[in-house]
Residue, then its C-alpha position, 0 to 999 in steps of 0.5 A: m664580683a670584682a668588688m668582692k675579690n678586691n675586698k678579699t685581697s684587701n682583707a688578706r693584706k690586712f691579715a698579713v700586716n696584723d699577723v706580722k705586727s702581732g709577731f713583732v710585738s711579742s718578740t719585742a716584749c720577750c727581748v725587753i724582759i730578757m734585757l731587763f734581767g741582764v741590766a739587773l744582773v749587771f748593776f745589782g749582781g755585786r751589791p750586798g744584800v742582793d740574792v743573785q741566785l734568786l735573781g737567776f731563778a726568776g730569770i729562768a722562770a721568766g724564760a720558761v714563761i716566754l718559751i711556753y707563750g711563744i710556742f702557744t702563740m706560734h701554734l695558734r698563729n699557724k692554725r689561724v693562717f692555715r684556716y685563713m688559707q682554706e677560707y680565703s685561698f687565692c682571693m676567691d669570692t664566696v660563690t667560687r669558694t663554695a662551689l670548689e669546696n663542695f665540688v663533686h670530685p676531691m680536689a687539692v692544691i700542693n706546692d713544689e714540695g708536695e705539701i697540701i696547702w688547700s683541699n675541698n671537703h670531698f678530699l678530706k672525706m676521701i682520706d677520712r680526716e678532718s684536717h691535713y694541716g702540715e701533711y705532704i701528699q706523698d705521705i698519704f698517697p705513696n704511689l702517686p707520681v707527684g713529680k709529674y704534676i709539679e713539673s708538667a705545664s700540660e694536664v697529666k692523667e694517671d690511673f690510681e688505686y686508693k682504699d679499694r677504689s679506682y681513680i683517675v687523677r688529673g692535674r697540672a702545674i700552676v706557676n705564679t711568675s710574679d713571686s715564683i711560687k710553684l703549685a699544682g692543682l689535682y682532682f680525683v675522679d672516682v671511676t670504680e663503678m665504671a672500671g667494674l662495668r668495663q671489666t664485666v664487658e671485658d669478661n663477657r667478650t666472645v673468643e672464637c676458636i676454629a679447631v681442625v684435625d689437620n692430618y685427618d685423611e692420613v690418620i684414617k688411611e692408616t687406621p683399621n676400618s673397624n676403628h674409624g667411627a671409634l677414632m672420630g668419636e674419641i676425637e670429638r670426646c676430647v674436643n667437647a671435654w676441652a670446650a666444657r672445661g671453659k664453659g664454651t659452646i661447640r659445633k661440629y660443622e665438617r667431618e674434622k672441623f669444630l667451631i668453639f666460642f668461649k667467654n673471655k673470663e673463662y678462656t683466660e682463667v681456664i683455656e689459656k692457663e692450661k695452655y691448650k692441653v687438648l693438643n696432647e689429649v688428642r695426640s695421645i689417642n691410640l685406636e691402632n692408628k699408626i699416625p698420631v692424631t694432631l689438632s690445629i686451632g686458630t683463636g681470634i680474641g680482642g676484636e670489636t665485633l664477632e666478625d673481627n674475631d672470626k677473621m682473626a681466628s681464620l688467619a690464626l688457623e691458616m698460620a697454624l697450618g702453615r707452620g706444620g699443624d699440631q699447634v695453636v695460634v692466638k691472634s689479637p689485633s696487635s700480636y700472635k701467640f703460639y702454643g704446642a708445635k711439638s710434632r713434625e709436619v705430616e707429609k702429604s702423599t698426593k701431588v695434586k697441589a704441586r700439579v695445580v700450582a704448576h699449571a697456575m704458574r705456567q699461565l702467569i709466566d706466559q702472561s708476563s713480559k719477564v720473570i725475576i727470581m729472588g731468594h732470601r738474604d745470604s742465599d744458600m744452595d737450596c735457595f740458589g738451586a731452586a732459582i736455577g730450576l725455575y730459570q730453566a723452566i721459564r726460559s723453556r717457555g720463551v720468557d726472559a728470566y733473571i735471578a736477583v742475588r747479592r753475590s758478596s754475601s751468598n753462601a752458594k758461591m761455588l754453585l754461583n761461580i759455576f753458573s756465572e761462567i755459562p753464557e746462558y746465565s752470565n748476563n741474567i744473574i743480576t743485582g737488586d738495583k738492575a732488577v728494580s730498573i727492569a721491572d715493569k707492570q707485566t713483570l712476574l716476581i717469584v720468591v723462593d725459599t722464604h716467605r718473610r718480607s724482612m728476609v728477602e734478598f732485595e725488599e725494594l723489589l717487592g714494591s716494584v712488581k704487581s704479580i708475586v709467586l711465593i714458593d717456600h717450605h719454612r714454617r709460617s711466621e708473622d711477617f708473611i708476604d700476603s700480597a702474592v697472587l699464587t702461594y705454594h707454601e708446604p712446611y712438610a717439604s724438605s727443601a725449596c728444591e724438592m718443591v721446584t723439582e715437583i713443579l718442573q714435572y708438571i709445568q711442561d708436557n715434556p719437561k726437560i732440564g739440563l744436567k747442571e740444573a739437575e745437580a743444582l736442585y739435587a745439591g739444594i735437597y742434599l743441603d737442607t736434608k743434611g745428606f737425606t737425614f733430616k725432614t726426609g720423606v717419601r716425596t723427597f726421595e722421589a724428587a731425588a730419584y727423578l733428578r737421578r734419572l736425569g743423570v745426576d751423579p751424587v759423587s759430583v754433587r758431594r764435591l760441591f760440599k767439600s771444604d779446604i784444610k783451613e775450613s776444617i781446622r776452623l770447624s774443629k776449633t768451633v766444635s772444641g769450644v762447646t759448652v753444655y747448657r741445661d744438660n742437653i743443649a750444646i752452645a758454641a761460637c766461631g771464635e774468629n772472623g773469616k769468610d763463610q762463617q755461616v757455613i762453618a756455623a751450620k756444619a758445627a751445629d750438625e756436628l754437635l748433634n753427634i755428641a751423646g746426650i745432646e738434643a739441640s745445638f746452637v752455633l753463633a758466628r759474627v757475620g758483618h755487623r750481625i751475629s748469625i745463629s745456626a740451630r739444630s735439634l733431634e725433634s725433642i726441642n723445637v728450635q724454630i720457636i726459640m729462633e722466632r723469639l730472636g727474630g728468626g725462624g725455620h723448622i722444628t729441627i733446623a732453624g736460624a736467626q740473626l741478631a743486630t749485635t756484634d758482641i758474641q757474649d751478648a748474643e749468647e745471653q739473648l739466646k739463653a734467655a730465649i731457650d729458658e723462656i720457651l722450655d720453662n713455659s712448655 
């Protein structure tokens, strides 16, 4: 083999020398002929009897012959060189050359400019040509990123489509350091059949949906007895028709629960494309039911096994119910998708769950060495009021209690200052660092008014304890704190203070709570309901009535919300700078820096809803190194899902978000983009 390779190398050198000599001889002959005509003109041009014109014509004819000969020989030489490169490229021996030329995959070698300098037979067959002499690969394959292969020293792999065929193009750069020649070798693996099989497998994957009539008991209760059977029959008809449109298989396994399986192709082409319009079909059922029927669906998709899809569908359904119901949550291994969420949460008339949670909390408190209560970042009156109510209940059971709060950024400073002056609380309202330092294995952590890991006041505290209790009323988000030993999450509740007020009535046999604590709880309910206007149900007024019986004076609580003249002027300036977007959305910004910016923004958002024709309002405020957004609506626009697009959350009518920017204009553009995305796709 070595002898054959050396022989090829010798032949290559001889060919190169002979080709150079041939070119030199031709060029020399041309020069000699031209010089002879020049000499003839010099010596004979002026003599009598010599026809100069004839001599000139002879010179022109000779030049033309030389030019034609030169073009012909150059073309011949180039073809000969190209043929040689194909046959004797890289000094390959006969066996190697034959193997590469008949290699099962198309192969080509290009230089740093993309010119094809060698290819095998399958490559020529792929591009349907007999020769690629003088062509560049980017002209044949405009979509192939040639530069990647030229520049990369490691293997590059790209998916590529050509003439309705699918290929995987592999290649890498080849550099000859001795003469600095840069080449790249490519080979094309035809994966068309494999891609087709992969698509067939993907199309036949199973998608699992679990559908639940989430307000079944309430609907049946508010429907005449004679219509109960017809109502359930109409619900089943809608769900069955929906499953049939996607060629799915459906089974009813409880009175209000359905299990549906689709093939991925039909799911994508029908169910996902129509955006689960079964929600609207079920909601439109009218058989004298005073409450609209709402459906929640959890979908599991993309799992490796049926078990994976079943787990994801169950988690998705839990998410849908935790967000208030009347919606679809689609869970894949990498993300969540949300559809629907156009109805308010349905208030549960029974307080059984509050009683069960209260008894479970009592046991956890009694087993703990101490209890730390923590809310969300930039705590408000609802957050701090709920913490105060729980603090009183814990202390009454003889267990040490602490409230972890960041005083500098709290929006409940008036309430915070009042309790900081009370000796019982002054030493037990602590910082995050102290909370972490006193936490031990028997410490119980209660998180109130948030369920999001990224929104808690001190995230490091979550990892310092083993037992966590979660109490929240916001609609469920993706980063749910799933490590809690006890979760009381009710999105229909108006506020965390309402939930804590109900718990306090069951956590002791003879519940007692001080007047200041009762006022703090009442203030939290008043804040989150905007004066008992938004998200106010029967149980909200029952909780307020309970606190009122404890001696709460609404006028005294109202004083906690009074603002000074400067704050009123700032509020007026913010409202006066409003712009109307999409005809029914008000957007404003707090134009100056100052304390309590979020409070101003929240009040301005409430005020803007009083403008005729406005269905939703968004107010932006610069808070430190972030832009805070307060969002409000009158239910026709779901501000929660708009804020979720920006990393926030909340409820249909009240929500908020914080953006990692200090540019109001940039934040406003992000907000408008989120509004357009949600409203255009709803």
